[in-house]
LOKE-317255 format. One record per residue (C-alpha): residue in three letters; x, y, z. Coordinates in steps of 0.2 Angstrom, whole numbers, padded with zeros to 4 digits, always signed. Last residue first. Layout:
BEGIN
alaXYZ ...
END
This chain:
BEGIN
ala-0301+0111-0143 ala-0307+0107-0126 glu-0323+0117-0129 ala-0326+0107-0145 asp-0323+0093-0139 asp-0336+0094-0126 ser-0349+0101-0137 asp-0346+0085-0150 asp-0348+0073-0133 val-0367+0080-0131 leu-0371+0076-0150 ala-0362+0059-0147 ala-0372+0057-0132 ile-0388+0060-0141 glu-0384+0047-0155 asp-0378+0033-0140 ala-0397+0036-0133 asp-0405+0034-0152 ala-0421+0040-0153 gly-0436+0027-0154 ser-0448+0040-0143 asp-0450+0029-0127 ala-0434+0019-0125 ala-0424+0033-0131 leu-0434+0044-0118 gln-0430+0030-0105 ala-0410+0032-0110 trp-0411+0050-0111 gly-0418+0053-0093 ala-0402+0055-0083 glu-0395+0068-0095 thr-0408+0079-0096 trp-0424+0077-0104 ser-0435+0094-0110 his-0455+0098-0114 arg-0454+0115-0119 his-0466+0127-0110 ala-0469+0144-0120 pro-0490+0142-0119 asp-0488+0140-0100 ala-0503+0132-0092 ala-0506+0114-0097 cys-0487+0113-0102 asp-0482+0118-0085 cys-0484+0101-0079 gly-0495+0097-0064 asp-0508+0088-0074 asp-0497+0077-0080 ala-0506+0069-0097 cys-0491+0079-0108 arg-0494+0093-0120 cys-0483+0097-0135 gly-0492+0111-0147 pro-0475+0121-0147 asn-0466+0108-0155 val-0447+0111-0148 cys-0446+0096-0140 leu-0431+0095-0128 val-0415+0087-0127 thr-0402+0093-0114 arg-0384+0093-0112 trp-0384+0111-0111 ala-0369+0114-0123 pro-0377+0100-0133 leu-0395+0107-0136 ala-0405+0094-0143 arg-0418+0093-0154 leu-0433+0082-0153 ser-0447+0088-0165 val-0452+0073-0175 ser-0470+0074-0168 asp-0478+0059-0156 cys-0485+0072-0146 trp-0480+0067-0129 pro-0466+0054-0133 cys-0458+0065-0144 arg-0453+0055-0159 gly-0435+0047-0167 asn-0420+0055-0171 val-0412+0070-0165 arg-0411+0086-0173 val-0399+0096-0167 leu-0402+0114-0162 thr-0386+0126-0162 glu-0383+0137-0146 ser-0382+0156-0143 asp-0386+0160-0161 gly-0380+0177-0168 leu-0378+0172-0186 ala-0359+0174-0183 arg-0360+0161-0171 gly-0371+0150-0180 cys-0358+0150-0196 arg-0344+0149-0182 arg-0352+0131-0175 ala-0354+0124-0191 met-0337+0129-0197 arg-0330+0121-0182 arg-0341+0105-0182 cys-0337+0103-0201 glu-0320+0105-0196 asp-0318+0093-0181 leu-0328+0079-0190 val-0317+0080-0206 his-0302+0077-0194 arg-0309+0062-0185 ala-0314+0055-0203 leu-0295+0059-0208 val-0288+0049-0195 pro-0299+0034-0198 his-0294+0034-0217 ala-0301+0018-0228 ala-0319+0014-0223 ala-0325+0030-0214 val-0319+0041-0228 asp-0327+0031-0242 asp-0343+0033-0232 leu-0340+0050-0231 leu-0337+0053-0250 glu-0356+0060-0253 ala-0356+0071-0237 ile-0339+0080-0246 arg-0348+0084-0262 arg-0364+0090-0251 leu-0352+0102-0242 arg-0345+0108-0261 glu-0362+0111-0265 pro-0366+0122-0252 val-0349+0132-0252 pro-0353+0136-0273 ala-0342+0126-0284 arg-0327+0124-0292 ala-0323+0107-0300 ala-0314+0096-0288 arg-0295+0090-0291 gly-0292+0073-0291 leu-0300+0057-0284 arg-0286+0049-0275 leu-0297+0046-0260 lys-0283+0055-0249 glu-0282+0069-0261 arg-0302+0071-0263 val-0303+0074-0244 ala-0289+0084-0243 glu-0297+0094-0257 glu-0313+0094-0249 leu-0307+0101-0232 glu-0297+0114-0242 val-0311+0121-0251 val-0323+0119-0235 gly-0310+0129-0223 asp-0309+0144-0238 thr-0326+0146-0237 ile-0329+0144-0219 asp-0315+0158-0215 arg-0319+0169-0229 ile-0338+0167-0224 ala-0334+0170-0205 asp-0322+0186-0208 ser-0337+0193-0218 val-0349+0190-0205 his-0337+0199-0193 leu-0335+0212-0205 arg-0353+0217-0207 ile-0356+0227-0222 pro-0357+0246-0220 ala-0371+0255-0230 ser-0363+0267-0241 gly-0354+0282-0234 ala-0362+0295-0224 gly-0359+0313-0228 leu-0343+0324-0228 pro-0333+0316-0214 ala-0324+0328-0202 ile-0306+0332-0206 gly-0294+0331-0191 arg-0279+0324-0201 gln-0281+0308-0190 glu-0301+0308-0194 asn-0297+0310-0211 arg-0286+0294-0212 leu-0298+0284-0204 ala-0312+0289-0213 asp-0302+0284-0230 ala-0298+0269-0220 arg-0316+0264-0216 glu-0321+0269-0234 ala-0308+0258-0243 leu-0314+0242-0231 asp-0331+0246-0237 arg-0326+0245-0255 glu-0317+0229-0253 ala-0330+0220-0244 leu-0343+0227-0256 ala-0333+0220-0271 gln-0329+0203-0264 leu-0347+0201-0261 ala-0351+0204-0279 ala-0338+0193-0284 pro-0344+0178-0274 ala-0363+0182-0278 ser-0361+0183-0296 pro-0365+0163-0301 thr-0382+0165-0291 his-0386+0146-0288 pro-0387+0147-0269 arg-0395+0163-0262 thr-0383+0178-0259 ser-0394+0191-0272 leu-0389+0207-0271 gly-0400+0219-0281 pro-0403+0231-0267 arg-0393+0231-0252 gly-0406+0228-0237 pro-0393+0217-0227 ala-0376+0217-0232 leu-0367+0201-0224 glu-0382+0193-0217 asp-0388+0186-0233 leu-0372+0178-0234 leu-0374+0170-0217 asp-0391+0164-0222 pro-0386+0156-0237 phe-0372+0146-0224 gln-0386+0141-0211 arg-0395+0126-0221 ile-0379+0119-0229 leu-0371+0121-0212 ile-0382+0111-0201 asp-0382+0097-0216 ile-0363+0098-0214 trp-0365+0095-0195 arg-0377+0079-0196 ala-0365+0073-0209 ala-0350+0076-0197 arg-0358+0065-0184 ala-0360+0051-0196 thr-0342+0053-0202 his-0337+0053-0183 gln-0347+0037-0180 ala-0340+0028-0195 ala-0321+0030-0189 pro-0325+0024-0172 gly-0332+0009-0179 thr-0343+0002-0192 thr-0343+0002-0211 met-0358-0006-0221 
END
């Protein structure tokens, strides 16, 4: 097994890839909510063409409305339900980014051009090549991490997420659930199990159903010892946030 910084980069990239694979279909659904007959879930071959047609029609309608407004002509009626252009931009950016990233990885590994595929499938193919990238191309490993993190964050922002929850290995020391999640920007780990209760009579969990047990940086070492989590992994997740802010 490859070790060292490159392996750490690709391990972190794998986590961001997993987030993006799960969230990207939701982004497609957010593009035109409520439109009948449009399914944008994976394994729908017509989805890209349908999305492109919707985007082109929406832009044409907006251009017509602007020209009419400039001429003082009031609209005759409502147009079709507008797609969300910030979501459309995010989809285009992520789609282009994933295609370019897979091409870069395959070129470095001399694997030839990849077959066309939906974004989630391309991401899975990239994930399968991460060990080879870490073993032979440390600079590329860092690039893959940076791009996967950027695209996952772009996807989350377009969906309205204020902060992406990232799974932390190990079990909560209070409820024994695999419910530990990191909030990188807040430098905090919390248990997301709503039924988590501890033995401290003074803890708010006894009276407040919305309470979540949390651990700041000073408590990560003890959390790792109690839960089987990896303190280095937690620190790496926070580093991801710091790197993004510095970029």
